[in-house]
C-alpha positions as CSV (number, residue, x, y, z in Angstrom):
1,X,23.2,9.5,65.0
2,X,23.1,5.7,65.8
3,X,19.3,5.9,66.1
4,X,19.1,7.7,62.7
5,X,21.1,4.9,61.0
6,X,19.0,2.3,62.6
7,X,15.9,4.0,61.3
8,X,17.3,4.2,57.8
9,X,18.3,0.6,57.9
10,X,14.8,-0.4,59.0
11,X,13.3,1.6,56.2
12,X,15.5,-0.1,53.7
13,X,14.6,-3.5,55.0
14,X,10.9,-2.6,54.9
15,X,11.2,-1.4,51.3
16,X,12.9,-4.6,50.2
17,X,10.1,-6.6,51.9
18,X,7.4,-4.7,50.1
19,X,9.2,-5.0,46.7
20,X,9.5,-8.7,47.3
21,X,5.9,-9.0,48.4
22,X,4.8,-7.1,45.3
23,X,6.8,-9.5,43.1
24,X,5.2,-12.5,44.8
25,X,1.6,-11.2,44.2
26,X,2.2,-9.5,40.8
27,X,0.1,-11.2,38.1
28,X,1.6,-11.7,34.6
29,X,-0.2,-9.9,31.8
30,X,-3.2,-11.6,30.4
31,X,-3.2,-12.3,26.7
32,X,-6.2,-12.6,24.3
33,X,-7.3,-12.8,20.7
34,X,-4.1,-14.3,19.2
35,X,-4.3,-14.1,15.4
36,X,-1.8,-15.2,12.7
37,X,-1.5,-12.7,9.8
38,X,0.8,-11.6,6.9
39,X,2.0,-15.1,6.1
40,X,4.4,-15.0,3.1
41,X,7.0,-17.4,1.7
42,X,9.6,-16.0,4.2
43,X,7.6,-14.4,7.1
44,X,4.5,-14.2,9.2
45,X,3.1,-11.9,11.9
46,X,1.1,-12.5,15.1
47,X,-1.4,-10.0,16.5
48,X,-2.7,-10.2,20.0
49,X,-4.0,-8.1,22.9
50,X,-2.2,-7.6,26.3
51,X,-4.0,-6.5,29.5
52,X,-1.3,-3.9,30.4
53,X,1.7,-2.1,28.8
54,X,4.1,-4.9,27.7
55,X,7.0,-5.7,25.4
56,X,6.4,-8.4,22.8
57,X,8.4,-11.2,21.4
58,X,7.8,-14.5,19.5
59,X,9.4,-17.8,20.3
60,X,9.6,-19.7,17.0
61,X,10.3,-23.5,17.0
62,X,11.0,-26.2,14.4
63,X,8.0,-28.4,13.7
64,X,6.6,-30.9,14.5
65,X,8.2,-31.4,17.9
66,X,8.0,-27.7,18.7
67,X,10.9,-27.8,21.2
68,X,13.9,-26.5,19.3
69,X,14.2,-22.8,18.8
70,X,14.8,-21.7,15.2
71,X,18.1,-19.8,14.6
72,X,19.0,-17.2,12.1
73,X,15.7,-15.4,12.1
74,X,14.7,-11.8,12.9
75,X,11.8,-10.9,15.1
76,X,10.4,-7.4,15.6
77,X,7.7,-6.8,18.2
78,X,5.7,-3.6,18.6
79,X,2.8,-2.7,20.8
80,X,0.6,0.2,22.0
81,X,0.6,0.9,25.7
82,X,-2.8,2.5,25.6
83,X,-4.8,-0.1,23.7
84,X,-2.7,-3.1,24.5
85,X,-2.7,-4.2,20.9
86,X,0.6,-6.0,20.0
87,X,2.1,-7.2,16.7
88,X,5.2,-9.2,16.2
89,X,6.7,-10.2,12.9
90,X,9.3,-12.9,12.2
91,X,11.4,-12.9,9.0
92,X,14.1,-15.1,7.5
93,X,12.0,-18.3,7.3
94,X,11.9,-20.9,4.5
95,X,9.1,-21.3,2.0
96,X,6.4,-24.0,2.4
97,X,7.7,-24.9,5.9
98,X,5.7,-25.5,9.1
99,X,6.9,-23.8,12.3
100,X,5.5,-23.5,15.8
101,X,5.3,-20.3,17.8
102,X,4.4,-18.9,21.2
103,X,3.8,-15.2,22.1
104,X,6.1,-13.9,24.8
105,X,4.5,-10.9,26.6
106,X,6.5,-9.1,29.3
107,X,4.9,-6.6,31.6
108,X,6.7,-3.2,31.6
109,X,5.6,-2.7,35.2
110,X,6.4,-6.0,36.9
111,X,8.6,-7.8,34.3
112,X,6.3,-10.8,34.7
113,X,6.0,-12.8,31.4
114,X,3.1,-14.6,29.8
115,X,3.7,-17.4,27.2
116,X,0.6,-18.0,25.1
117,X,-0.8,-20.3,23.8
118,X,0.3,-22.9,26.4
119,X,1.0,-25.3,23.5
120,X,2.9,-23.8,20.6
121,X,0.7,-23.1,17.6
122,X,1.6,-24.2,14.1
123,X,1.9,-22.0,11.0
124,X,3.0,-22.9,7.5
125,X,4.7,-20.4,5.2
126,X,3.4,-20.0,1.7
127,X,4.8,-21.8,-1.3
128,X,5.7,-19.1,-3.9
129,X,4.9,-15.7,-5.2
130,X,3.4,-15.6,-8.6
131,X,2.7,-12.4,-10.4
132,X,3.1,-13.3,-14.1
133,X,-0.4,-13.2,-15.4
134,X,-0.1,-12.4,-19.1
135,X,-2.5,-10.8,-21.6
136,X,-1.5,-9.9,-25.2
137,X,2.1,-11.0,-24.3
138,X,2.6,-8.2,-21.8
139,X,2.4,-7.9,-18.0
140,X,-0.5,-5.9,-16.8
141,X,-0.5,-3.9,-13.5
142,X,-2.8,-5.0,-10.7
143,X,-5.1,-2.2,-9.9
144,X,-6.9,-3.3,-6.8
145,X,-4.1,-4.4,-4.5
146,X,-4.0,-1.4,-2.2
147,X,-7.1,-0.4,-0.3
148,X,-7.8,1.9,2.6
149,X,-10.4,1.8,5.3
150,X,-11.1,4.2,8.2
151,X,-10.9,2.8,11.8
152,X,-12.3,4.7,14.8
153,X,-12.1,3.9,18.5
154,X,-15.3,3.4,20.5
155,X,-15.2,7.1,21.3
156,X,-15.6,7.7,17.5
157,X,-12.2,9.3,17.2
158,X,-9.4,8.0,15.0
159,X,-8.4,4.6,16.4
160,X,-4.7,5.3,17.1
161,X,-3.0,2.1,18.3
162,X,-5.4,-0.2,16.7
163,X,-4.8,-2.8,13.9
164,X,-7.0,-3.6,10.9
165,X,-7.0,-7.2,9.6
166,X,-8.3,-8.1,6.2
167,X,-9.5,-11.6,5.2
168,X,-10.3,-12.4,1.6
169,X,-12.7,-15.2,0.7
170,X,-10.5,-18.0,-0.6
171,X,-7.4,-16.6,1.1
172,X,-5.3,-18.7,3.4
173,X,-4.4,-16.0,6.0
174,X,-5.3,-12.3,6.6
175,X,-3.1,-9.3,6.1
176,X,-2.8,-6.7,8.8
177,X,-1.7,-3.0,9.3
178,X,-1.5,-0.4,12.0
179,X,-4.0,2.5,11.7
180,X,-2.2,5.4,10.1
181,X,0.8,3.5,9.0
182,X,1.8,5.0,5.7
183,X,-1.5,7.0,5.5
184,X,-3.2,9.7,7.5
185,X,-5.5,8.5,10.4
186,X,-8.2,7.4,10.7
187,X,-7.4,5.5,7.5
188,X,-5.6,2.2,7.4
189,X,-3.6,1.1,4.3
190,X,-4.0,-2.6,3.4
191,X,-1.7,-4.3,0.9
192,X,-3.5,-7.3,-0.7
193,X,-0.4,-8.5,-2.5
194,X,0.2,-10.8,0.5
195,X,-3.1,-12.6,0.2
196,X,-2.4,-16.2,-0.8
197,X,-4.8,-18.8,-2.1
198,X,-5.8,-21.5,0.4
199,X,-5.7,-24.1,-2.4
200,X,-2.6,-23.2,-4.4
201,X,-0.6,-21.4,-1.7
202,X,0.4,-18.8,-4.3
203,X,-0.5,-15.1,-4.6
204,X,-4.1,-14.6,-5.4
205,X,-5.0,-12.6,-8.5
206,X,-7.9,-10.6,-7.2
207,X,-10.3,-9.8,-10.0
208,X,-12.8,-7.9,-7.9
209,X,-16.1,-8.6,-6.1
210,X,-14.5,-11.2,-3.8
211,X,-15.9,-11.0,-0.2
212,X,-13.6,-9.1,2.1
213,X,-13.9,-9.3,5.9
214,X,-12.4,-6.4,7.9
215,X,-11.6,-7.0,11.5
216,X,-10.8,-3.9,13.6
217,X,-8.7,-5.0,16.6
218,X,-9.3,-2.2,19.1
219,X,-7.6,-3.8,22.1
220,X,-8.6,-3.1,25.7
221,X,-10.4,0.2,24.7
222,X,-13.2,-1.5,22.8
223,X,-14.7,-4.6,21.2
224,X,-13.1,-6.2,18.1
225,X,-15.4,-5.1,15.3
226,X,-16.2,-7.1,12.1
227,X,-17.3,-5.5,8.9
228,X,-17.9,-7.0,5.4
229,X,-17.0,-5.4,2.1
230,X,-16.1,-6.4,-1.5
231,X,-12.7,-6.2,-3.3
232,X,-12.9,-3.4,-5.9
233,X,-12.9,-4.4,-9.5
234,X,-9.4,-4.6,-11.2
235,X,-9.3,-1.7,-13.7
236,X,-5.6,-2.3,-14.4
237,X,-5.0,1.2,-13.2
238,X,-2.9,1.2,-10.0
239,X,-4.4,3.3,-7.3
240,X,-5.4,3.3,-3.6
241,X,-9.1,3.0,-3.2
242,X,-11.7,2.0,-0.6
243,X,-13.3,-1.4,-0.8
244,X,-16.7,-1.7,-2.4
245,X,-19.9,-1.9,-0.3
246,X,-22.2,-4.9,-0.3
247,X,-25.0,-4.7,-2.8
248,X,-27.4,-3.6,-0.1
249,X,-26.7,-2.2,3.4
250,X,-28.9,-5.0,4.9
251,X,-26.5,-7.6,3.4
252,X,-24.3,-7.4,6.4
253,X,-22.0,-10.3,5.4
254,X,-21.7,-9.4,1.7
255,X,-22.9,-12.8,0.4
256,X,-25.2,-11.1,-2.1
257,X,-28.5,-12.0,-0.3
258,X,-30.2,-10.9,2.8
259,X,-30.7,-13.9,5.0
260,X,-31.4,-14.9,8.6
261,X,-27.6,-14.6,9.2
262,X,-27.9,-10.8,8.5
263,X,-30.8,-10.5,10.8
264,X,-29.0,-12.3,13.6
265,X,-25.9,-10.1,13.1
266,X,-28.1,-7.0,13.5
267,X,-29.8,-8.5,16.6
268,X,-26.3,-9.1,18.0
269,X,-25.7,-5.3,18.1
270,X,-29.1,-4.4,19.6
271,X,-29.2,-1.5,22.1
272,X,-25.6,-0.4,21.4
273,X,-24.9,3.2,20.5
274,X,-22.1,5.5,19.5
275,X,-19.7,5.7,22.4
276,X,-20.3,2.1,23.5
277,X,-17.4,-0.4,23.3
278,X,-19.2,-2.7,20.9
279,X,-21.1,-0.2,18.7
280,X,-20.8,-1.2,15.1
281,X,-22.0,1.5,12.7
282,X,-22.7,-1.1,10.0
283,X,-25.6,-2.4,12.1
284,X,-27.1,1.1,12.4
285,X,-29.3,0.9,9.3
286,X,-30.8,4.4,9.7
287,X,-27.7,6.1,10.9
288,X,-29.3,7.3,14.1
289,X,-26.3,6.6,16.3
290,X,-27.8,3.6,17.9
291,X,-28.9,0.0,17.0
292,X,-32.6,-0.2,17.8
293,X,-35.6,-2.4,16.8
294,X,-36.1,-0.1,13.8
295,X,-32.7,-1.2,12.4
296,X,-33.6,-4.9,12.9
297,X,-37.0,-4.4,11.3
298,X,-35.2,-2.7,8.4
299,X,-33.1,-5.8,7.8
300,X,-36.1,-8.1,8.2
301,X,-37.9,-6.0,5.6
302,X,-35.2,-6.8,3.1
303,X,-35.2,-10.6,3.9
304,X,-34.9,-12.6,0.7
305,X,-33.5,-9.7,-1.4
306,X,-30.7,-10.9,-3.7
307,X,-28.4,-9.2,-6.1
């Protein structure tokens, strides 16, 4: 009996040793692609990618010293354990005020924490919301504020656990949304009401035809993919619609002309194919399922074309 207890005691000590050893050698999660989004008069979000299943939080500080935590705010962090995509949103802020933030990413496996960036990053809330454009003495609805766009993973299945970010030309910050949030996958619903002008810091009145950059944050299961589209025309009829395509498929950055930049973008995707992490179907001019020399020649053949 004494021997049995000694053996159990030895096993317990050995277990504690290996637990401590694992703690010593456990690496904190790595963090990448930190992006600020959804900046309004009272809130902002941060999107990033963690290397392993993690819980998320933001540390928000007063500027410019960035060393005193802000009180009386609310922070909600959510992430996907499969893709590693994380989004945290802070509310309860003051308009037209600069804050500093750090992401706090805690591993669900080891409880190790990563703070990133090392130096807190500044973000300024917007000045005011203005939706009082008048015509014939009456308020008109905005008919191009809600758009949807499908997002797939590199396996060409609905990109569950991914985030779509939308940047509008002339806007100060992008807006973001989880795939399938409020709409069936693979579509993503984007609310352009929270696009603010970089010059006036007020809500933008999107008339249509503005350049729209869509960034698909796929996380650890694939490259971050960039696509260009146009804001649909404002028909004053409120509806949810897809963004408009560029004037020509070879105009990959939607600047209304096919230039060397479009050729270089297509060359950047050379030799990728459906099922590859970094395959971007926009670069596949002939829809063959792969980006080949034929696609690059297709863009070259349109060089100089303008709308």
